[in-house]
C-alpha positions in Angstrom: -11.5 -8.3 8.2 -7.9 -7.3 8.4 -5.7 -6.6 5.4 -1.9 -6.0 5.3 -0.6 -3.4 3.0 3.2 -3.3 2.3 4.9 0.0 1.5 8.4 -0.4 0.0 10.8 2.4 -1.0 12.2 2.1 -4.6 15.7 3.6 -4.5 16.0 3.9 -8.3 12.6 5.5 -9.0 12.5 7.5 -5.7 8.9 6.4 -4.9 7.0 4.4 -2.3 5.1 1.4 -3.7 2.0 -0.1 -2.1 1.2 -3.8 -2.7 -0.7 -6.4 -0.8 -1.1 -10.2 -0.9 -4.5 -9.6 0.7 -5.9 -7.1 -1.9 -5.4 -8.6 -5.4 -4.6 -5.9 -7.9 -3.3 -3.3 -5.5 -0.3 -1.5 -6.9 0.1 2.2 -6.3 3.1 4.5 -6.1 4.0 8.0 -4.9 7.0 10.0 -4.0 5.3 10.9 -0.7 4.6 8.4 2.0 1.7 10.4 3.3 0.1 10.8 -0.2 0.5 7.0 -0.8 -1.2 6.3 2.6 -4.2 8.5 1.6 -4.4 7.0 -1.9 -4.3 3.5 -0.5 -7.0 4.2 2.1 -9.3 5.3 -0.8 -8.3 2.6 -3.3 -8.5 -0.6 -1.1 -12.3 -0.3 -0.5 -12.9 0.3 -4.2 -10.7 -2.7 -5.3 -12.5 -4.9 -2.8 -15.8 -3.8 -4.1 -14.8 -4.5 -7.7 -13.8 -8.0 -6.6 -17.4 -8.4 -5.1 -16.1 -8.4 -1.5 -18.9 -7.6 1.0 -17.9 -7.3 4.6 -18.2 -5.1 7.7 -15.7 -2.4 8.2 -12.2 -3.4 7.3 -8.9 -2.9 9.2 -5.8 -1.9 7.2 -2.3 -2.7 8.7 0.5 -0.7 7.0 4.0 -2.1 7.0 6.8 0.0 5.5 10.3 -0.9 4.6 13.0 1.5 3.4 16.6 0.5 3.0 19.4 2.8 2.1 23.1 2.2 1.5 25.5 4.9 3.0 29.2 5.3 3.0 31.2 5.9 6.2 
């Protein structure tokens, strides 16, 4: 089973936020992209298990978006 995880940069809080329409209840944040990636890898199986999901190994697809405004 494949799950899409969205990482979005919050310019006001200076953190990455992980959410997913495929994993109900997933909301994590971290100032480090790599730390959030690791936390998400650990949290998703736990959340799925809490939601009584039983399946063979899962595939996580990570999509990231960071938008910044700059002056020229």
